[in-house]
C-alpha positions as a printed Julia matrix, in Angstrom:
592×3 Matrix{Float64}:
 -39.58  -22.04    4.85
 -40.11  -19.92    1.74
 -41.42  -17.07    3.9
 -38.3   -17.19    6.09
 -36.09  -17.17    3.01
 -37.91  -14.19    1.49
 -37.43  -12.24    4.72
 -33.71  -13.0     4.64
 -33.5   -11.76    1.06
 -35.58   -8.68    1.91
 -33.38   -7.75    4.87
 -30.26   -8.28    2.76
 -31.65   -5.92    0.12
 -32.42   -3.32    2.78
 -28.9    -3.55    4.2
 -27.36   -3.25    0.76
 -29.11    0.06    0.21
 -27.17    1.5     3.18
 -30.12    3.58    4.42
 -30.54    2.39    7.99
 -29.18    4.7    10.69
 -28.03    7.31    8.21
 -28.44   11.07    8.78
 -31.62   12.88    7.74
 -31.8    13.82    4.08
 -33.6    16.79    2.58
 -34.37   14.7    -0.49
 -36.59   12.43    1.6
 -37.82   15.09    4.0
 -39.18   17.06    1.07
 -41.43   14.12    0.16
 -42.74   13.55    3.69
 -43.52   17.25    4.11
 -45.38   17.17    0.8
 -47.39   14.12    1.92
 -48.33   15.77    5.2
 -49.49   18.93    3.46
 -51.21   17.18    0.56
 -53.37   14.98    2.78
 -53.82   17.58    5.52
 -52.39   15.23    8.15
 -49.94   16.13   10.92
 -47.7    13.07   10.55
 -45.9    11.39    7.66
 -42.88    9.1     7.49
 -40.58    7.03    5.33
 -40.56    3.97    7.57
 -38.0     1.19    6.93
 -38.77   -2.27    8.28
 -35.67   -3.69    9.95
 -35.44   -7.06   11.68
 -37.17   -5.93   14.87
 -37.92   -2.23   14.43
 -39.43    0.4    12.19
 -36.75    3.02   11.58
 -37.74    6.38   10.15
 -35.48    7.61    7.39
 -37.63   10.75    7.27
 -40.45   11.89    9.53
 -42.83   14.82   10.07
 -44.85   15.15   13.27
 -43.23   12.08   14.85
 -40.97   12.55   17.85
 -39.22    9.16   17.94
 -36.61    7.85   15.5
 -37.95    4.29   15.57
 -40.53    2.03   17.14
 -40.86   -1.73   17.63
 -41.74   -3.67   14.49
 -44.24   -5.75   16.39
 -47.58   -4.02   16.39
 -46.56   -1.43   13.79
 -48.96   -1.01   10.82
 -45.95   -0.33    8.54
 -44.67   -3.84    9.31
 -47.95   -5.26    7.93
 -47.58   -3.12    4.81
 -44.06   -4.53    4.35
 -45.12   -8.12    4.95
 -48.15   -7.98    2.64
 -46.55   -5.59    0.11
 -49.96   -3.92   -0.11
 -51.67   -0.73    1.04
 -53.13   -0.6     4.54
 -55.76    1.97    5.6
 -56.97    2.17    9.2
 -59.93    4.6     9.18
 -60.22    4.56   13.0
 -57.41    2.89   14.91
 -59.38    3.03   18.16
 -61.96    0.69   16.64
 -59.45   -1.72   15.07
 -59.01   -4.88   17.2
 -55.42   -5.41   15.96
 -53.99   -1.94   16.41
 -56.08   -0.17   19.07
 -53.63   -1.08   21.85
 -50.38   -0.5    19.95
 -47.81    2.27   20.58
 -49.22    4.17   17.61
 -52.68    4.28   19.18
 -51.24    5.12   22.56
 -49.47    8.1    20.96
 -52.89    9.5    20.0
 -53.15    8.4    16.37
 -56.68    7.55   15.09
 -55.99    7.34   11.35
 -53.27    5.58    9.37
 -52.59    4.93    5.68
 -49.43    3.29    4.3
 -48.21    1.95    0.96
 -45.18   -0.31    0.44
 -41.78    0.88   -0.72
 -40.87   -1.67   -3.38
 -37.47   -2.27   -4.96
 -37.16   -3.06   -8.66
 -37.1    -6.73   -7.67
 -40.43   -6.37   -5.87
 -39.02   -6.54   -2.35
 -40.7    -4.31    0.25
 -38.17   -2.43    2.37
 -40.75   -0.46    4.34
 -43.66    1.95    3.86
 -44.54    5.56    3.14
 -47.24    6.36    5.68
 -49.41    9.22    6.87
 -51.29    9.46   10.17
 -53.69   11.78   11.98
 -55.36   12.29   15.34
 -58.91   12.07   13.94
 -60.7     9.23   12.1
 -61.2     9.84    8.37
 -61.87    8.23    5.04
 -59.2     7.71    2.36
 -60.4     7.88   -1.23
 -59.13    5.92   -4.23
 -57.6     9.14   -5.6
 -55.73    9.68   -2.34
 -54.55    6.08   -2.44
 -53.19    6.63   -5.95
 -51.42    9.81   -4.85
 -49.83    8.02   -1.88
 -48.63    5.27   -4.22
 -47.11    7.87   -6.55
 -45.31    9.47   -3.65
 -43.98    6.06   -2.53
 -42.62    5.65   -6.07
 -40.9     9.03   -5.66
 -39.28    7.78   -2.45
 -37.98    4.66   -4.2
 -36.74    6.71   -7.14
 -34.7     8.75   -4.66
 -33.44    5.55   -3.01
 -32.35    4.14   -6.37
 -30.77    7.45   -7.34
 -28.68    7.61   -4.18
 -27.75    3.98   -4.49
 -26.71    4.36   -8.11
 -24.76    7.55   -7.39
 -22.79    5.71   -4.74
 -21.77    3.2    -7.41
 -20.89    5.68  -10.15
 -17.59    7.53  -10.28
 -18.46   11.2   -10.95
 -15.31   11.95  -12.95
 -15.29    9.05  -15.4
 -18.97    8.19  -15.3
 -17.95    4.53  -14.91
 -19.36    2.18  -12.25
 -17.03    1.79   -9.29
 -15.13   -1.08   -7.7
 -18.16   -2.28   -5.71
 -20.17   -2.64   -8.89
 -17.29   -4.47  -10.59
 -17.21   -7.03   -7.8
 -20.98   -7.58   -8.01
 -20.96   -7.84  -11.79
 -18.05  -10.27  -11.73
 -19.89  -12.47   -9.24
 -23.04  -12.31  -11.38
 -21.23  -13.53  -14.5
 -21.85  -17.12  -13.44
 -25.54  -16.52  -14.11
 -24.86  -16.1   -17.83
 -21.5   -17.81  -18.44
 -20.47  -21.38  -17.56
 -18.82  -21.71  -14.18
 -15.08  -22.27  -14.58
 -14.88  -20.66  -18.01
 -11.75  -18.59  -18.59
 -11.96  -14.81  -18.97
  -9.49  -11.93  -18.97
  -9.66   -8.75  -16.93
  -7.78   -5.69  -18.16
  -6.37   -3.21  -15.63
  -5.4     0.26  -16.91
  -3.15    2.21  -14.53
  -3.02    5.79  -15.74
  -0.02    6.86  -13.64
   2.35    5.53  -11.02
   1.96    6.76   -7.42
   5.12    8.86   -7.72
   3.92   10.45  -10.96
   0.56   11.29   -9.39
   2.22   12.81   -6.35
   4.67   14.95   -8.33
   2.1    16.13  -10.87
  -0.49   16.98   -8.22
   2.13   18.95   -6.33
   3.05   21.01   -9.39
  -0.22   21.18  -11.34
  -2.85   20.62   -8.66
  -5.85   18.3    -8.25
  -7.29   19.25  -11.64
  -4.48   17.26  -13.23
  -5.99   13.98  -12.04
  -9.48   15.02  -13.12
  -8.31   15.69  -16.67
  -6.26   12.49  -16.74
  -9.27   10.35  -15.79
 -11.74   12.12  -18.08
  -9.46   11.88  -21.1
  -8.82    8.19  -20.55
 -12.52    7.52  -19.96
 -13.37    9.13  -23.29
 -10.88    6.91  -25.14
 -12.02    3.75  -23.38
 -15.7     4.51  -23.87
 -15.09    4.86  -27.58
 -12.92    1.73  -27.77
 -15.28   -0.51  -25.8
 -18.51    0.65  -27.4
 -21.98    0.84  -25.85
 -22.32   -2.87  -25.01
 -19.23   -3.19  -22.78
 -18.57   -1.58  -19.4
 -15.45   -0.12  -17.86
 -15.13    0.31  -14.08
 -13.3     2.95  -12.05
 -11.38    0.75   -9.64
  -9.19    3.35   -7.96
  -8.12    6.96   -8.13
  -6.38    6.49  -11.47
  -7.17    2.87  -12.27
  -9.77    1.51  -14.69
 -10.7    -2.12  -15.34
 -12.84   -3.94  -17.89
 -13.41   -7.47  -19.14
 -12.0    -8.68  -22.41
 -14.52  -10.18  -24.85
 -15.19  -13.9   -24.53
 -12.83  -16.34  -26.27
 -10.17  -13.8   -27.26
  -6.71  -14.99  -28.29
  -4.42  -13.62  -25.58
  -1.42  -12.64  -27.72
  -3.55  -10.94  -30.36
  -5.6    -9.15  -27.71
  -2.5    -7.85  -25.94
  -1.39   -6.34  -29.25
  -4.8    -4.7   -29.52
  -4.4    -3.31  -26.0
  -1.05   -1.84  -26.97
  -2.84    0.13  -29.7
  -5.45    1.26  -27.15
  -2.62    2.34  -24.86
  -1.24    4.46  -27.69
  -4.61    6.18  -28.09
  -4.78    6.96  -24.37
  -1.28    8.45  -24.47
  -2.01   10.45  -27.61
  -5.12   12.02  -26.1
  -3.6    12.69  -22.68
  -2.59   16.28  -22.0
  -0.21   14.87  -19.37
   1.47   12.34  -21.68
   4.92   13.78  -20.94
   4.63   13.48  -17.15
   2.76   10.18  -16.71
   3.27    6.61  -17.86
   0.16    4.56  -18.61
   0.49    0.8   -18.05
  -1.9    -2.07  -18.73
  -2.03   -5.37  -16.89
  -3.98   -8.41  -18.07
  -4.97  -11.23  -15.73
  -6.81  -14.46  -16.62
  -9.31  -15.94  -14.18
 -11.95  -18.66  -13.99
 -15.55  -17.67  -13.37
 -16.9   -18.63   -9.98
 -13.53  -19.97   -8.84
 -11.45  -16.82   -8.34
 -12.42  -14.17   -5.8
 -12.93  -10.77   -7.48
 -10.47   -9.11   -5.11
  -7.8   -11.62   -6.2
  -8.66  -10.97   -9.85
  -8.04   -7.26   -9.36
  -4.89   -7.86   -7.33
  -3.39  -10.04  -10.05
  -4.31   -7.54  -12.76
  -2.81   -4.71  -10.72
   0.34   -6.76  -10.24
   0.54   -7.26  -14.02
   0.16   -3.5   -14.58
   3.04   -2.83  -12.17
   5.18   -5.34  -14.08
   4.17   -3.65  -17.35
   5.97   -0.48  -16.28
   9.24   -2.39  -16.61
   8.57   -3.4   -20.24
   8.93   -1.5   -23.5
   5.3    -2.03  -24.53
   3.86   -1.11  -21.09
   1.43   -4.04  -21.48
   1.96   -7.22  -19.48
   0.2   -10.53  -18.87
   0.02  -11.67  -15.25
   2.99  -13.79  -14.17
   2.7   -16.28  -11.32
   6.46  -16.05  -10.77
   6.45  -12.27  -10.46
   3.41  -12.43   -8.21
   5.17  -14.92   -5.94
   8.16  -12.57   -5.81
   5.97   -9.6    -4.86
   4.17  -11.67   -2.22
   7.49  -12.74   -0.71
   8.7    -9.15   -0.63
   5.52   -8.08    1.14
   5.83  -10.97    3.59
   9.44  -10.0     4.28
   8.58   -6.35    4.87
   5.75   -7.24    7.19
   7.85   -9.86    8.94
  10.81   -7.54    9.4
   8.65   -5.0    11.2
   7.73   -7.74   13.66
  11.36   -8.79   13.91
  12.32   -5.31   15.1
   9.76   -5.66   17.88
  10.9    -9.22   18.68
  14.62   -8.77   18.19
  15.42  -12.43   18.91
  15.09  -12.9    15.14
  17.87  -10.39   14.48
  21.55  -10.55   15.28
  24.83   -9.01   14.18
  27.9   -10.69   12.77
  31.28   -9.01   12.53
  33.75   -9.23    9.64
  37.31   -8.2    10.45
  39.22   -5.47    8.63
  42.99   -5.89    8.64
  46.08   -3.9     7.7
  47.42   -5.42    4.48
  51.09   -4.96    5.37
  50.97   -6.47    8.88
  47.77   -8.54    8.89
  46.79   -6.82   12.15
  43.04   -6.46   12.79
  42.19   -2.78   12.95
  38.43   -3.04   13.15
  35.32   -4.84   12.03
  32.15   -4.21   10.08
  28.85   -4.98   11.83
  26.51   -6.84    9.48
  22.82   -7.47   10.12
  21.42  -11.0     9.87
  17.79  -12.13   10.06
  16.36  -15.56   10.79
  12.66  -15.57    9.9
  10.59  -17.96   12.07
   9.07  -19.63    8.99
  11.31  -18.74    6.05
  14.56  -19.36    7.88
  17.7   -17.36    7.16
  16.97  -14.47    4.78
  19.82  -13.11    2.69
  20.77   -9.49    3.45
  20.89   -8.86   -0.31
  17.17   -9.65   -0.34
  15.84   -7.82    2.7
  18.18   -4.81    3.03
  17.13   -3.19   -0.31
  13.46   -3.58    0.71
  14.05   -1.92    4.08
  15.98    0.97    2.57
  12.98    1.94    0.44
  10.53    1.88    3.34
  10.0     3.68    6.63
  11.67    0.76    8.43
  15.11    2.13    7.64
  15.15    4.48   10.67
  14.27    1.9    13.36
  16.53   -0.66   11.65
  19.57    1.62   11.76
  18.77    2.52   15.37
  18.62   -1.19   16.29
  21.9    -1.96   14.52
  23.7     1.05   16.01
  22.49    0.35   19.52
  23.36   -3.36   19.32
  26.74   -2.71   17.71
  27.72   -0.02   20.23
  26.64   -2.23   23.12
  29.05   -4.89   21.86
  31.82   -2.38   21.14
  31.59   -1.01   24.67
  32.12   -4.54   26.01
  35.08   -5.17   23.72
  36.77   -1.89   24.62
  36.55   -2.66   28.34
  38.21   -6.04   27.61
  41.19   -4.39   25.95
  40.25   -4.78   22.28
  41.63   -1.86   20.25
  39.39   -1.48   17.19
  37.04    0.68   15.17
  33.54   -0.65   14.45
  31.87    0.13   11.12
  28.08    0.37   10.69
  26.25    0.87    7.4
  23.77    3.71    7.0
  21.44    4.53    4.1
  20.19    7.53    2.15
  17.08    7.49    4.33
  19.21    8.06    7.43
  20.97   11.03    5.85
  17.6    12.62    5.2
  16.57   12.4     8.88
  16.77   15.89   10.46
  17.91   14.54   13.85
  20.16   11.7    12.68
  23.4    13.25   13.95
  21.85   13.9    17.37
  20.61   10.3    17.58
  24.04    8.89   16.77
  25.77   11.16   19.28
  23.18   10.27   21.9
  23.93    6.56   21.46
  27.68    7.14   21.71
  27.2     9.04   24.96
  24.84    6.42   26.36
  27.38    3.64   25.75
  30.41    5.73   26.74
  32.2     5.28   23.42
  34.59    7.9    21.93
  33.3     9.07   18.53
  36.49    8.02   16.68
  35.73    4.39   17.54
  32.65    4.46   15.3
  32.82    4.48   11.52
  29.69    5.01    9.43
  29.67    3.54    5.94
  27.51    5.05    3.2
  27.36    4.25   -0.52
  28.01    6.69   -3.35
  24.41    6.37   -4.53
  23.06    7.22   -1.08
  25.16   10.38   -0.94
  24.11   11.5    -4.42
  20.36   11.09   -3.83
  20.35   14.49   -2.11
  23.95   15.58   -2.32
  23.52   18.97   -0.66
  21.72   17.68    2.42
  23.99   14.62    2.62
  27.08   16.85    2.6
  25.68   18.89    5.49
  24.92   15.77    7.55
  28.3    14.16    6.79
  30.17   17.32    7.76
  28.35   17.43   11.1
  29.18   13.77   11.76
  32.82   14.33   10.82
  33.06   17.43   12.99
  31.79   15.36   15.92
  34.78   13.01   15.46
  32.95   10.09   13.84
  34.88    8.36   11.07
  33.2     8.17    7.65
  33.7     5.63    4.87
  32.33    5.55    1.35
  31.21    1.99    0.63
  31.2     0.07   -2.67
  33.28    2.77   -4.34
  33.23    2.63   -8.14
  29.71    1.23   -8.47
  27.92    4.58   -8.18
  27.89    7.65  -10.34
  29.72   10.25   -8.3
  32.8    12.01   -9.61
  36.19   12.27   -7.96
  35.92   16.05   -8.12
  32.76   15.89   -6.0
  34.16   13.27   -3.65
  37.01   15.57   -2.67
  34.45   17.92   -1.14
  33.05   15.18    1.11
  34.55   14.65    4.58
  35.35   10.94    4.22
  38.22    9.2     5.98
  38.07    5.89    4.13
  37.17    4.68    0.65
  36.2     1.01    0.28
  36.73   -0.31   -3.25
  33.92   -2.64   -4.24
  34.64   -6.37   -4.49
  33.55   -6.42   -8.15
  36.79   -4.6    -9.03
  38.98   -6.8    -6.82
  37.98  -10.36   -7.73
  39.22  -10.28  -11.34
  42.6    -8.7   -10.69
  44.62  -11.93  -10.87
  43.5   -12.75  -14.41
  42.82   -9.35  -15.97
  45.68   -6.87  -16.49
  43.25   -4.05  -17.35
  41.38   -4.71  -14.13
  44.63   -4.53  -12.17
  45.49   -1.26  -13.86
  42.05    0.16  -13.04
  42.29   -0.81   -9.37
  45.81    0.57   -9.09
  44.64    3.87  -10.57
  41.68    4.0    -8.15
  44.0     3.44   -5.18
  46.45    6.12   -6.34
  43.78    8.72   -7.01
  42.04    7.97   -3.72
  45.3     8.36   -1.8
  45.93   11.63   -3.62
  42.56   12.88   -2.32
  43.69   12.07    1.22
  41.63    8.95    1.89
  42.65    5.64    3.43
  41.81    2.73    1.09
  40.15   -0.58    1.94
  39.82   -3.37   -0.64
  36.7    -5.51   -0.23
  36.27   -9.14   -1.28
  39.83  -10.44   -0.99
  39.57  -14.22   -0.92
  43.02  -15.53   -1.91
  46.66  -14.99   -0.99
  47.4   -14.05   -4.61
  44.84  -11.22   -4.65
  46.01  -10.01   -1.26
  49.6    -9.79   -2.55
  48.57   -7.92   -5.7
  46.49   -5.37   -3.8
  49.24   -4.86   -1.22
  51.67   -4.2    -4.07
  49.37   -1.46   -5.33
  49.7     0.35   -2.01
  46.27   -0.47   -0.56
  46.03    0.15    3.2
  43.45   -2.33    4.49
  41.48   -5.31    3.32
  38.3    -7.13    4.14
  37.38  -10.55    2.79
  37.09  -14.27    3.4
  40.86  -14.73    3.11
  41.33  -12.84    6.37
  38.07  -13.66    8.12
  34.47  -14.47    7.4
  31.63  -12.66    9.21
  31.36  -14.21   12.66
  29.32  -13.85   15.82
  30.53  -11.64   18.64
  31.34  -14.75   20.66
  33.56  -16.09   17.88
  35.07  -12.74   16.95
  36.68  -12.06   20.32
  39.02  -15.12   20.41
  39.75  -14.6    16.69
  40.8   -11.03   17.44
  43.25  -11.97   20.22
  44.65  -14.82   18.12
  45.21  -12.34   15.28
  47.08  -10.03   17.66
  49.41  -12.81   18.77
  50.13  -13.87   15.18
  50.78  -10.28   14.1
  53.23   -9.76   16.98
  55.08  -12.97   16.08
  55.34  -11.9    12.43
  56.5    -8.43   13.43
  59.19   -9.89   15.64
């Protein structure tokens, strides 16, 4: 049983070195050529002993890349971890009928390739077509050359674990070292990992675009110098990512005091950074229990803490379970929404009526997206819409909403419903080069006149790239599509700029409307907004009207339309149609 176990360990060590089935390397070929020439033999090889084969990492005078392990002298060298010399293979009862003998070999000598732990991964061997002796001096030389092979193996292995810029071990080494801590520290003991994020992804992208790749090199090297000095020779930092470094806090530190110490370290990194004016360094700290937390989770939590640190004044943050749960939910929602677009049974539209304030007549409706997650249930639009707008999902989402809304509008128009349907679009849509063409294509497909569609966009979305947004909006307006600015008053645009935009409607945000009944200053502000907006030539819609009193006040200020629970809550298409015809009847009665 022990022999089986040792073979399992040996094979694991061989696999970890990542040598099998790799391309030829001059570093190894140089050694095999030297062996062939030194011993005056036509064949030499670095032969690695796999589970059922001998695979040649380097070979001279050998035509095949591998041979069966069974019957191979190198396999015996590996198993015994000792030198094997066959002076005349033809006379050897074990090997005279093997593939090596059949290939014409009469002489063989091999020494084991031993790791630092004493495991044999294969052999360095030489072979010839004539029998010969092999002296003690030659044996010593072959052993020395086998040591050279292993030195090269260790060098390549170590280089693969060392980041060339910082000189720190990499993420793979961090994971191994973290797992090995249980050999020296009690299992379950609490430790802290520190995660230093030298720059946010946006900062890296912008700086690299302006300064070039050397910017990141300098950033890492400067930070590494500070950390190496702060940690001293007995502690190790690890290069976890492109601009991310991690290390373990000393045992038994007091968390609050240590976080203060890290803040001082952060100051030193900033002070020494040539890019301190274009990057923001953040530090996250995450506690974990040895042997009970997977290293990848340790790093994830520390990274999460570093992201949270960017929102604080100190730029140093301790991991928060609550924040982590929030980030996990956001990720789950983003991932789930992508699936929802492919399985649109999870998505549906509701329609909130928009009415003329003076007559109460329904003039249109706003299409609002709703999502029922198969596990989380109904997800609030205020939660998932902001996530979508920051991701690449915004384009397919708007396409789905537009197509679904226009399908319904086409049905309503054929049934005699006279209305305009509003659909919200985002800054991401305005940045799409073919957005106008896509919208026009959908209108044509559904046979809908452009003036029946109104696109709503917020002030903030317009101002993200005002020049490009203006061009897109003008093209949409020229095509006959109505345009509305949504949530007016909550953004940062100026009235002087708004007059240059081709809007038809301004929707005053509900936050200005709800307090009008109690607050005279609020009423004065809303009245001024309505007057100025009318003076600029826009039609005005008040959002969030929920009482008769507010409706009367807003009507008295000269507002044109309203939208709110007082007139109608968002409803399904099936419910909206009878509501619409009932509204028409009531409006006609009142008019009469």
